[in-house]
C-alpha positions as CSV (number, residue, x, y, z in Angstrom):
1,M,0.0,0.0,0.0
2,L,2.7,2.4,1.0
3,G,4.6,1.4,-2.1
4,N,1.7,2.6,-4.3
5,L,1.4,5.8,-2.2
6,F,5.0,6.9,-2.9
7,K,5.1,5.5,-6.5
8,K,6.7,8.1,-8.8
9,K,4.2,9.7,-11.2
10,P,5.0,9.2,-14.9
11,T,6.5,12.2,-16.7
12,F,4.8,11.2,-19.9
13,T,1.2,10.4,-19.4
14,P,-1.3,8.7,-21.8
15,A,-2.9,12.2,-22.4
16,M,0.5,13.5,-23.5
17,Q,1.0,10.5,-25.7
18,E,-2.4,11.1,-27.4
19,L,-1.4,14.8,-27.9
20,F,1.9,13.8,-29.6
21,V,0.1,11.4,-31.8
22,K,-2.3,14.1,-32.9
23,I,0.6,16.4,-33.6
24,S,2.4,13.8,-35.8
25,L,-0.8,13.3,-37.9
26,A,-1.0,17.0,-38.5
27,L,2.4,17.0,-40.1
28,P,2.8,16.3,-43.9
29,Q,2.4,12.7,-44.9
30,R,6.1,12.0,-45.1
31,F,6.4,12.4,-41.4
32,H,3.6,10.1,-40.5
33,F,6.1,7.3,-39.8
34,L,6.4,9.0,-36.3
35,Q,2.7,8.3,-35.6
36,K,3.2,4.5,-35.3
37,Q,6.1,4.6,-32.9
38,L,4.3,7.3,-30.8
39,T,1.1,5.2,-30.7
40,E,3.1,2.2,-29.5
41,G,4.4,4.2,-26.6
42,I,8.0,4.8,-27.5
43,I,8.2,7.9,-25.3
44,K,8.5,6.8,-21.6
45,G,9.4,10.2,-20.1
46,I,10.8,13.7,-20.4
47,K,14.2,14.5,-19.0
48,K,15.1,17.7,-17.1
49,P,15.1,20.5,-19.7
50,E,18.2,22.3,-20.9
51,G,16.9,25.8,-21.6
52,Q,14.0,25.3,-24.1
53,R,15.1,21.8,-25.1
54,Y,13.3,18.8,-23.7
55,Q,15.0,15.5,-24.3
56,L,12.7,12.5,-24.5
57,R,13.4,9.2,-22.7
58,L,12.6,6.4,-25.1
59,D,11.6,2.7,-24.6
60,I,14.7,0.7,-25.6
61,P,13.0,-2.2,-27.4
62,L,10.9,0.3,-29.5
63,L,13.9,2.4,-30.1
64,N,15.7,-0.6,-31.5
65,K,12.6,-1.4,-33.6
66,Y,12.2,2.0,-35.2
67,E,15.7,3.3,-35.4
68,D,16.9,4.1,-38.9
69,K,20.7,4.4,-38.8
70,K,20.7,6.3,-42.1
71,G,17.9,8.7,-41.0
72,R,18.6,12.4,-41.3
73,N,19.0,14.8,-38.3
74,F,16.6,17.7,-38.7
75,L,14.2,20.1,-37.0
76,I,10.5,20.4,-37.8
77,E,10.0,24.0,-36.7
78,N,6.9,26.3,-36.2
79,I,4.3,23.7,-35.1
80,V,1.6,25.9,-33.5
81,I,-0.5,24.2,-30.8
82,Q,-3.5,26.2,-29.6
83,S,-5.9,25.5,-26.7
84,V,-9.5,25.8,-27.9
85,E,-10.6,26.6,-24.4
86,T,-8.2,29.5,-23.5
87,G,-6.9,30.6,-27.0
88,K,-3.4,30.4,-25.7
89,S,-0.8,28.8,-28.0
90,S,2.6,27.2,-27.9
91,V,5.1,27.1,-30.7
92,V,7.0,23.8,-30.8
93,S,9.9,22.3,-32.8
94,W,10.6,18.6,-33.0
95,N,14.1,17.3,-33.4
96,V,14.0,14.0,-35.4
97,A,17.2,11.9,-35.9
98,Y,17.7,8.3,-37.0
99,G,14.0,8.0,-37.6
100,L,13.1,8.9,-34.0
101,L,11.7,11.9,-32.2
102,L,14.4,12.7,-29.7
103,V,13.8,16.2,-28.5
104,Y,11.1,18.9,-28.6
105,I,11.9,22.6,-28.2
106,T,9.5,25.2,-26.9
107,A,9.5,28.5,-24.9
108,N,6.0,27.6,-23.5
109,N,5.6,24.1,-22.1
110,D,2.0,24.6,-21.1
111,F,0.7,22.7,-24.1
112,L,1.5,19.4,-22.3
113,K,-1.4,20.2,-20.0
114,W,-3.9,20.4,-22.8
115,Q,-6.1,17.5,-23.9
116,A,-5.7,16.3,-27.5
117,E,-9.4,16.8,-28.3
118,A,-9.2,20.4,-27.1
119,V,-6.4,21.7,-29.2
120,G,-6.0,23.0,-32.7
121,I,-2.7,22.3,-34.5
122,D,-1.4,24.5,-37.3
123,T,1.4,23.1,-39.4
124,S,0.9,25.5,-42.4
125,R,4.1,27.4,-41.7
126,I,6.4,24.6,-40.6
127,R,9.9,24.6,-41.9
128,I,12.5,21.8,-42.0
129,K,16.0,22.7,-41.0
130,Y,18.7,20.0,-41.5
131,L,21.3,19.7,-38.8
132,D,23.6,17.4,-40.8
133,D,24.7,17.9,-44.4
134,S,22.0,20.1,-45.9
135,P,20.6,19.0,-49.3
136,I,19.9,22.6,-50.0
137,E,23.6,23.6,-50.0
138,K,24.3,20.9,-52.7
139,L,22.0,22.9,-55.0
140,L,23.9,26.1,-54.6
141,S,27.1,27.2,-56.2
142,K,29.9,28.8,-54.1
143,E,29.1,32.1,-55.7
144,E,25.5,31.9,-54.6
145,Q,26.3,30.7,-51.1
146,Q,28.4,33.9,-50.4
147,Y,25.1,35.9,-50.4
148,I,23.3,33.5,-48.0
149,T,23.3,33.0,-44.2
150,P,23.3,29.3,-43.3
151,N,20.4,29.8,-40.9
152,D,18.3,31.1,-43.8
153,L,18.5,27.7,-45.5
154,Y,15.5,25.5,-44.7
155,E,12.8,23.5,-46.3
156,V,9.1,24.6,-46.5
157,S,6.0,22.7,-47.8
158,L,3.6,24.9,-49.7
159,N,0.6,23.7,-51.8
160,D,1.9,20.1,-51.4
161,K,5.2,20.9,-52.9
162,T,8.7,21.2,-51.3
163,Y,10.6,24.4,-51.6
164,Y,13.8,25.7,-50.1
165,H,14.0,29.1,-48.4
166,V,17.3,30.8,-49.3
167,Q,16.9,34.5,-48.5
168,D,14.4,36.9,-46.9
169,I,13.2,39.7,-49.1
170,T,14.4,43.0,-47.5
171,D,10.9,44.5,-47.3
172,G,10.6,43.0,-43.8
173,D,7.2,41.4,-44.3
174,G,8.2,37.8,-44.2
175,N,8.4,37.4,-47.9
176,F,11.4,35.4,-49.3
177,I,13.3,34.0,-52.3
178,G,13.3,30.2,-52.6
179,I,14.1,27.4,-55.0
180,D,12.8,23.9,-55.7
181,A,14.7,20.7,-56.2
182,D,15.2,21.6,-59.9
183,K,16.7,25.0,-58.9
184,N,13.8,27.0,-60.3
185,V,13.8,30.3,-58.5
186,Y,10.6,31.8,-56.9
187,E,9.5,34.8,-55.0
188,F,7.1,33.9,-52.2
189,R,4.7,36.5,-50.7
190,H,2.2,35.7,-48.0
191,D,-0.3,38.7,-48.0
192,P,-1.9,37.9,-50.4
193,F,-0.3,34.4,-50.8
194,E,1.5,34.2,-54.1
195,I,4.3,32.1,-55.6
196,T,6.0,33.7,-58.7
197,L,8.5,32.0,-60.9
198,L,11.5,34.3,-61.5
199,T,13.7,34.2,-64.7
200,E,16.8,36.0,-63.5
201,P,19.8,33.9,-62.3
202,L,19.7,33.1,-58.6
203,E,23.1,34.7,-58.0
204,T,21.9,38.0,-59.5
205,I,18.7,38.0,-57.5
206,L,20.5,37.3,-54.2
207,K,23.1,40.0,-54.9
208,N,20.4,42.6,-55.7
209,N,18.4,41.7,-52.6
210,K,21.3,42.4,-50.2
């Protein structure tokens, strides 16, 4: 009886698991592989945070089952989770490596208290930032890279297509220059939303935008 009285409470509850599963299903289809491992209960707990980083404690048998030794190391940034009841929101990033969700990052950890059925999840502005060798850099020449800050290179999904952000437009309104996998160059504007194919060489556009 006393053993049950002093039993340590779990740091990752079934309600939290349900919420993480819901988040995984709100992501683009190519990230739905995370849903199966989350549903099976791969997360056993949350370690003491380091700043805004929360490392997850994983179930070892399930880790071994789902680990992909060739899996990329990347961040899924700008996942917005909003409480339907209070209207408050948390912006969360997931760090995925070797096919596993290892860390989440947030400045507001309140979302863990919210029930899955009582939140809205907005993934329309997520971006993918690679922490290992970036596939974006391989598309760029050395001349083009001299006009780009490495932190500006990340992947975005718009209209069910993958693009790569390479440089913000200097109007300060969140518009940007990007490319696709075939290195076609585009101007992206969000108000109103518009994607325009550009004909000038990328290097010229980047240089003139500085």
